[in-house]
A tleap script that builds the chain and sets N, CA, C and O, in Angstrom:
source leaprc.protein.ff14SB
mol = sequence {
  NMET HIE VAL LYS SER LYS ILE MET LEU THR
  TYR GLU ASN GLU LYS THR ALA LYS ASN ILE
  GLN GLN ALA LEU LYS ILE ASP ASP GLY ILE
  PHE VAL LYS SER ILE ILE GLN ASN ASN GLU
  LEU HIE ALA VAL ILE GLU ASN ARG SER ILE
  SER SER PHE LEU GLN THR ILE ASP ASP TYR
  LEU SER CYS VAL SER VAL ALA GLU ASN ILE
  VAL ASN SER ASN SER LYS ASN ILE GLY ASP
  GLU LYS LYS CSER
}
set mol.1.N position { 0.837 -1.173 0.000 }
set mol.1.CA position { 0.000 0.000 0.000 }
set mol.1.C position { 0.885 1.241 0.000 }
set mol.1.O position { 1.988 1.244 0.547 }
set mol.2.N position { 0.373 2.287 -0.625 }
set mol.2.CA position { 1.089 3.566 -0.688 }
set mol.2.C position { 0.125 4.656 -0.211 }
set mol.2.O position { -0.982 4.781 -0.735 }
set mol.3.N position { 0.548 5.444 0.785 }
set mol.3.CA position { -0.296 6.501 1.342 }
set mol.3.C position { 0.375 7.841 1.089 }
set mol.3.O position { 1.578 7.997 1.300 }
set mol.4.N position { -0.424 8.813 0.631 }
set mol.4.CA position { 0.134 10.121 0.282 }
set mol.4.C position { -0.853 11.212 0.700 }
set mol.4.O position { -2.067 11.054 0.568 }
set mol.5.N position { -0.310 12.312 1.203 }
set mol.5.CA position { -1.144 13.442 1.595 }
set mol.5.C position { -0.410 14.746 1.320 }
set mol.5.O position { 0.819 14.797 1.333 }
set mol.6.N position { -1.182 15.800 1.070 }
set mol.6.CA position { -0.598 17.119 0.880 }
set mol.6.C position { -1.141 18.030 1.982 }
set mol.6.O position { -2.345 18.090 2.227 }
set mol.7.N position { -0.225 18.730 2.630 }
set mol.7.CA position { -0.594 19.675 3.675 }
set mol.7.C position { -0.213 21.064 3.182 }
set mol.7.O position { 0.895 21.271 2.687 }
set mol.8.N position { -1.126 22.004 3.316 }
set mol.8.CA position { -0.843 23.380 2.933 }
set mol.8.C position { -0.992 24.257 4.176 }
set mol.8.O position { -2.043 24.276 4.818 }
set mol.9.N position { 0.071 24.974 4.497 }
set mol.9.CA position { 0.070 25.874 5.644 }
set mol.9.C position { 0.235 27.296 5.123 }
set mol.9.O position { 1.154 27.570 4.352 }
set mol.10.N position { -0.638 28.193 5.534 }
set mol.10.CA position { -0.610 29.578 5.069 }
set mol.10.C position { -0.102 30.482 6.186 }
set mol.10.O position { -0.555 30.405 7.328 }
set mol.11.N position { 0.852 31.340 5.826 }
set mol.11.CA position { 1.463 32.245 6.803 }
set mol.11.C position { 1.227 33.701 6.408 }
set mol.11.O position { 0.742 33.996 5.316 }
set mol.12.N position { 1.575 34.590 7.311 }
set mol.12.CA position { 1.365 36.026 7.121 }
set mol.12.C position { 2.090 36.552 5.886 }
set mol.12.O position { 1.581 37.426 5.183 }
set mol.13.N position { 3.283 36.013 5.626 }
set mol.13.CA position { 4.056 36.472 4.468 }
set mol.13.C position { 5.004 35.368 4.006 }
set mol.13.O position { 5.165 34.347 4.674 }
set mol.14.N position { 5.624 35.593 2.853 }
set mol.14.CA position { 6.513 34.591 2.260 }
set mol.14.C position { 7.758 34.352 3.124 }
set mol.14.O position { 8.245 33.225 3.210 }
set mol.15.N position { 8.264 35.399 3.754 }
set mol.15.CA position { 9.453 35.267 4.595 }
set mol.15.C position { 9.199 34.293 5.745 }
set mol.15.O position { 10.048 33.455 6.049 }
set mol.16.N position { 8.042 34.401 6.379 }
set mol.16.CA position { 7.699 33.490 7.478 }
set mol.16.C position { 7.583 32.059 6.963 }
set mol.16.O position { 8.085 31.126 7.590 }
set mol.17.N position { 6.923 31.889 5.821 }
set mol.17.CA position { 6.785 30.548 5.237 }
set mol.17.C position { 8.154 29.941 4.950 }
set mol.17.O position { 8.380 28.761 5.220 }
set mol.18.N position { 9.073 30.750 4.400 }
set mol.18.CA position { 10.422 30.257 4.095 }
set mol.18.C position { 11.189 29.914 5.378 }
set mol.18.O position { 11.907 28.915 5.421 }
set mol.19.N position { 11.039 30.733 6.414 }
set mol.19.CA position { 11.710 30.441 7.683 }
set mol.19.C position { 11.225 29.133 8.288 }
set mol.19.O position { 12.021 28.350 8.805 }
set mol.20.N position { 9.916 28.898 8.222 }
set mol.20.CA position { 9.350 27.644 8.732 }
set mol.20.C position { 9.887 26.477 7.907 }
set mol.20.O position { 10.291 25.457 8.466 }
set mol.21.N position { 9.895 26.618 6.590 }
set mol.21.CA position { 10.390 25.551 5.720 }
set mol.21.C position { 11.851 25.223 6.037 }
set mol.21.O position { 12.224 24.053 6.121 }
set mol.22.N position { 12.664 26.246 6.208 }
set mol.22.CA position { 14.084 26.023 6.507 }
set mol.22.C position { 14.261 25.293 7.834 }
set mol.22.O position { 15.122 24.422 7.961 }
set mol.23.N position { 13.448 25.648 8.813 }
set mol.23.CA position { 13.528 24.984 10.119 }
set mol.23.C position { 13.139 23.517 10.014 }
set mol.23.O position { 13.634 22.689 10.779 }
set mol.24.N position { 12.265 23.189 9.083 }
set mol.24.CA position { 11.776 21.810 8.930 }
set mol.24.C position { 12.595 20.988 7.943 }
set mol.24.O position { 12.491 19.761 7.925 }
set mol.25.N position { 13.406 21.646 7.126 }
set mol.25.CA position { 14.144 20.984 6.044 }
set mol.25.C position { 14.907 19.744 6.515 }
set mol.25.O position { 14.933 18.725 5.825 }
set mol.26.N position { 15.522 19.838 7.686 }
set mol.26.CA position { 16.324 18.711 8.181 }
set mol.26.C position { 15.468 17.473 8.440 }
set mol.26.O position { 15.964 16.348 8.386 }
set mol.27.N position { 14.180 17.684 8.720 }
set mol.27.CA position { 13.281 16.563 9.007 }
set mol.27.C position { 12.582 16.026 7.768 }
set mol.27.O position { 11.923 14.988 7.830 }
set mol.28.N position { 12.718 16.723 6.637 }
set mol.28.CA position { 12.001 16.296 5.433 }
set mol.28.C position { 12.370 14.871 5.013 }
set mol.28.O position { 11.489 14.032 4.818 }
set mol.29.N position { 13.642 14.604 4.878 }
set mol.29.CA position { 14.086 13.250 4.549 }
set mol.29.C position { 13.430 12.672 3.317 }
set mol.29.O position { 13.179 13.380 2.341 }
set mol.30.N position { 13.154 11.384 3.368 }
set mol.30.CA position { 12.596 10.673 2.216 }
set mol.30.C position { 11.076 10.794 2.170 }
set mol.30.O position { 10.479 10.673 1.100 }
set mol.31.N position { 10.457 11.027 3.302 }
set mol.31.CA position { 9.001 10.952 3.393 }
set mol.31.C position { 8.280 12.281 3.167 }
set mol.31.O position { 7.073 12.291 2.926 }
set mol.32.N position { 8.997 13.395 3.242 }
set mol.32.CA position { 8.361 14.704 3.114 }
set mol.32.C position { 9.112 15.551 2.090 }
set mol.32.O position { 10.337 15.662 2.134 }
set mol.33.N position { 8.366 16.136 1.183 }
set mol.33.CA position { 8.914 17.093 0.217 }
set mol.33.C position { 8.118 18.375 0.388 }
set mol.33.O position { 6.888 18.341 0.430 }
set mol.34.N position { 8.807 19.503 0.485 }
set mol.34.CA position { 8.082 20.760 0.686 }
set mol.34.C position { 8.551 21.833 -0.289 }
set mol.34.O position { 9.710 21.867 -0.701 }
set mol.35.N position { 7.610 22.708 -0.644 }
set mol.35.CA position { 7.912 23.860 -1.491 }
set mol.35.C position { 7.159 25.071 -0.948 }
set mol.35.O position { 6.179 24.939 -0.215 }
set mol.36.N position { 7.642 26.253 -1.325 }
set mol.36.CA position { 6.988 27.505 -0.946 }
set mol.36.C position { 6.328 28.089 -2.186 }
set mol.36.O position { 6.944 28.170 -3.249 }
set mol.37.N position { 5.084 28.491 -2.043 }
set mol.37.CA position { 4.373 29.232 -3.089 }
set mol.37.C position { 3.784 30.466 -2.425 }
set mol.37.O position { 2.807 30.380 -1.681 }
set mol.38.N position { 4.389 31.610 -2.703 }
set mol.38.CA position { 4.007 32.873 -2.067 }
set mol.38.C position { 4.132 32.743 -0.551 }
set mol.38.O position { 5.235 32.548 -0.040 }
set mol.39.N position { 3.024 32.847 0.173 }
set mol.39.CA position { 3.080 32.744 1.633 }
set mol.39.C position { 2.597 31.389 2.135 }
set mol.39.O position { 2.211 31.256 3.297 }
set mol.40.N position { 2.619 30.387 1.266 }
set mol.40.CA position { 2.142 29.049 1.627 }
set mol.40.C position { 3.277 28.021 1.593 }
set mol.40.O position { 4.123 28.020 0.699 }
set mol.41.N position { 3.258 27.168 2.583 }
set mol.41.CA position { 4.175 26.024 2.639 }
set mol.41.C position { 3.368 24.796 2.254 }
set mol.41.O position { 2.396 24.445 2.923 }
set mol.42.N position { 3.777 24.146 1.169 }
set mol.42.CA position { 3.111 22.933 0.705 }
set mol.42.C position { 4.026 21.748 1.008 }
set mol.42.O position { 5.174 21.709 0.565 }
set mol.43.N position { 3.513 20.796 1.757 }
set mol.43.CA position { 4.297 19.609 2.100 }
set mol.43.C position { 3.548 18.372 1.613 }
set mol.43.O position { 2.363 18.193 1.895 }
set mol.44.N position { 4.259 17.527 0.880 }
set mol.44.CA position { 3.700 16.248 0.435 }
set mol.44.C position { 4.351 15.165 1.289 }
set mol.44.O position { 5.575 15.046 1.343 }
set mol.45.N position { 3.517 14.389 1.946 }
set mol.45.CA position { 3.996 13.323 2.830 }
set mol.45.C position { 3.572 11.991 2.236 }
set mol.45.O position { 2.401 11.776 1.921 }
set mol.46.N position { 4.553 11.097 2.087 }
set mol.46.CA position { 4.284 9.779 1.512 }
set mol.46.C position { 4.896 8.693 2.383 }
set mol.46.O position { 5.948 8.884 2.993 }
set mol.47.N position { 4.229 7.565 2.430 }
set mol.47.CA position { 4.757 6.426 3.164 }
set mol.47.C position { 4.131 5.151 2.636 }
set mol.47.O position { 3.168 5.192 1.870 }
set mol.48.N position { 4.675 4.031 3.043 }
set mol.48.CA position { 4.203 2.746 2.517 }
set mol.48.C position { 3.178 2.052 3.388 }
set mol.48.O position { 2.544 1.091 2.953 }
set mol.49.N position { 3.005 2.526 4.611 }
set mol.49.CA position { 1.979 1.920 5.471 }
set mol.49.C position { 1.243 3.024 6.216 }
set mol.49.O position { 1.791 4.103 6.445 }
set mol.50.N position { 0.024 2.753 6.584 }
set mol.50.CA position { -0.785 3.753 7.273 }
set mol.50.C position { -0.173 4.122 8.620 }
set mol.50.O position { -0.144 5.299 8.980 }
set mol.51.N position { 0.314 3.139 9.365 }
set mol.51.CA position { 0.881 3.447 10.685 }
set mol.51.C position { 2.124 4.334 10.567 }
set mol.51.O position { 2.274 5.287 11.331 }
set mol.52.N position { 3.004 4.033 9.631 }
set mol.52.CA position { 4.186 4.870 9.415 }
set mol.52.C position { 3.800 6.248 8.905 }
set mol.52.O position { 4.398 7.252 9.292 }
set mol.53.N position { 2.803 6.291 8.040 }
set mol.53.CA position { 2.302 7.542 7.499 }
set mol.53.C position { 1.775 8.434 8.627 }
set mol.53.O position { 2.106 9.618 8.687 }
set mol.54.N position { 0.969 7.877 9.503 }
set mol.54.CA position { 0.415 8.647 10.618 }
set mol.54.C position { 1.515 9.129 11.564 }
set mol.54.O position { 1.448 10.245 12.080 }
set mol.55.N position { 2.512 8.299 11.785 }
set mol.55.CA position { 3.650 8.710 12.622 }
set mol.55.C position { 4.396 9.872 11.980 }
set mol.55.O position { 4.787 10.822 12.659 }
set mol.56.N position { 4.590 9.789 10.665 }
set mol.56.CA position { 5.297 10.840 9.941 }
set mol.56.C position { 4.533 12.159 10.022 }
set mol.56.O position { 5.128 13.207 10.271 }
set mol.57.N position { 3.228 12.109 9.813 }
set mol.57.CA position { 2.413 13.328 9.903 }
set mol.57.C position { 2.463 13.899 11.316 }
set mol.57.O position { 2.614 15.107 11.497 }
set mol.58.N position { 2.336 13.039 12.304 }
set mol.58.CA position { 2.382 13.490 13.695 }
set mol.58.C position { 3.718 14.175 14.004 }
set mol.58.O position { 3.750 15.257 14.591 }
set mol.59.N position { 4.802 13.541 13.608 }
set mol.59.CA position { 6.140 14.126 13.823 }
set mol.59.C position { 6.284 15.455 13.082 }
set mol.59.O position { 6.790 16.430 13.639 }
set mol.60.N position { 5.843 15.489 11.837 }
set mol.60.CA position { 5.983 16.691 11.022 }
set mol.60.C position { 5.204 17.856 11.634 }
set mol.60.O position { 5.731 18.961 11.759 }
set mol.61.N position { 3.956 17.607 12.013 }
set mol.61.CA position { 3.141 18.678 12.580 }
set mol.61.C position { 3.670 19.131 13.937 }
set mol.61.O position { 3.540 20.304 14.288 }
set mol.62.N position { 4.258 18.230 14.695 }
set mol.62.CA position { 4.901 18.626 15.959 }
set mol.62.C position { 6.072 19.558 15.674 }
set mol.62.O position { 6.253 20.563 16.360 }
set mol.63.N position { 6.857 19.226 14.673 }
set mol.63.CA position { 7.992 20.075 14.289 }
set mol.63.C position { 7.512 21.416 13.751 }
set mol.63.O position { 8.142 22.444 14.002 }
set mol.64.N position { 6.404 21.418 13.013 }
set mol.64.CA position { 5.827 22.671 12.512 }
set mol.64.C position { 5.456 23.564 13.693 }
set mol.64.O position { 5.743 24.761 13.685 }
set mol.65.N position { 4.828 22.991 14.689 }
set mol.65.CA position { 4.415 23.756 15.862 }
set mol.65.C position { 5.611 24.401 16.564 }
set mol.65.O position { 5.563 25.574 16.935 }
set mol.66.N position { 6.670 23.635 16.741 }
set mol.66.CA position { 7.885 24.164 17.384 }
set mol.66.C position { 8.491 25.275 16.524 }
set mol.66.O position { 8.861 26.328 17.044 }
set mol.67.N position { 8.591 25.048 15.223 }
set mol.67.CA position { 9.172 26.044 14.318 }
set mol.67.C position { 8.349 27.327 14.328 }
set mol.67.O position { 8.908 28.423 14.357 }
set mol.68.N position { 7.022 27.197 14.304 }
set mol.68.CA position { 6.165 28.382 14.345 }
set mol.68.C position { 6.369 29.162 15.636 }
set mol.68.O position { 6.448 30.390 15.616 }
set mol.69.N position { 6.454 28.459 16.752 }
set mol.69.CA position { 6.676 29.133 18.038 }
set mol.69.C position { 7.995 29.886 18.051 }
set mol.69.O position { 8.070 31.008 18.553 }
set mol.70.N position { 9.021 29.281 17.507 }
set mol.70.CA position { 10.341 29.932 17.471 }
set mol.70.C position { 10.314 31.151 16.557 }
set mol.70.O position { 10.785 32.223 16.937 }
set mol.71.N position { 9.766 30.993 15.354 }
set mol.71.CA position { 9.708 32.103 14.408 }
set mol.71.C position { 8.863 33.247 14.982 }
set mol.71.O position { 9.250 34.412 14.888 }
set mol.72.N position { 7.720 32.919 15.570 }
set mol.72.CA position { 6.863 33.955 16.158 }
set mol.72.C position { 7.542 34.632 17.336 }
set mol.72.O position { 7.430 35.846 17.503 }
set mol.73.N position { 8.243 33.861 18.152 }
set mol.73.CA position { 8.952 34.412 19.301 }
set mol.73.C position { 10.060 35.361 18.843 }
set mol.73.O position { 10.231 36.445 19.401 }
set mol.74.N position { 10.809 34.942 17.823 }
set mol.74.CA position { 11.885 35.785 17.288 }
set mol.74.C position { 11.326 37.064 16.674 }
set mol.74.O position { 11.924 38.130 16.820 }
set mol.75.N position { 10.197 36.974 15.995 }
set mol.75.CA position { 9.579 38.155 15.392 }
set mol.75.C position { 9.156 39.146 16.466 }
set mol.75.O position { 9.346 40.353 16.310 }
set mol.76.N position { 8.583 38.642 17.553 }
set mol.76.CA position { 8.158 39.516 18.652 }
set mol.76.C position { 9.367 40.170 19.309 }
set mol.76.O position { 9.329 41.357 19.634 }
set mol.77.N position { 10.440 39.406 19.509 }
set mol.77.CA position { 11.646 39.952 20.130 }
set mol.77.C position { 12.270 41.037 19.262 }
set mol.77.O position { 12.738 42.051 19.780 }
set mol.78.N position { 12.281 40.838 17.968 }
set mol.78.CA position { 12.836 41.840 17.051 }
set mol.78.C position { 11.977 43.097 17.090 }
set mol.78.O position { 12.504 44.210 17.087 }
set mol.79.N position { 10.644 42.924 17.126 }
set mol.79.CA position { 9.739 44.056 17.223 }
set mol.79.C position { 9.929 44.830 18.504 }
set mol.79.O position { 9.857 46.059 18.502 }
set mol.80.N position { 10.171 44.128 19.605 }
set mol.80.CA position { 10.412 44.772 20.910 }
set mol.80.C position { 11.714 45.562 20.878 }
set mol.80.O position { 11.794 46.655 21.438 }
set mol.81.N position { 12.747 45.003 20.216 }
set mol.81.CA position { 14.041 45.689 20.144 }
set mol.81.C position { 13.930 46.986 19.345 }
set mol.81.O position { 14.581 47.978 19.670 }
set mol.82.N position { 13.099 46.973 18.294 }
set mol.82.CA position { 12.943 48.179 17.474 }
set mol.82.C position { 12.234 49.281 18.234 }
set mol.82.O position { 12.474 50.461 17.976 }
set mol.83.N position { 11.358 48.916 19.178 }
set mol.83.CA position { 10.637 49.910 19.971 }
set mol.83.C position { 11.542 50.584 20.995 }
set mol.83.O position { 11.278 51.710 21.416 }
set mol.84.N position { 12.607 49.896 21.396 }
set mol.84.CA position { 13.499 50.437 22.428 }
set mol.84.C position { 14.368 51.562 21.930 }
set mol.84.O position { 15.166 52.109 22.692 }
savepdb mol mol.pdb
quit
């Protein structure tokens, strides 16, 4: 069996989407391919079994969450520094 899914994540701007993609690039490996289109991150996830596929999606989305938190935190810190 072959399982495949496409996830599209939309961000405020292209720079944020690219930063998230770069943070996730190391985890892409064989099972995930990602591209940026404007402010959207498109990830195609493929696997040979449903259980492995679900694990891959779970891991990927966990990494997305961490990357988003870091990027958002850095953006807020930069904004705070500019106000000072």
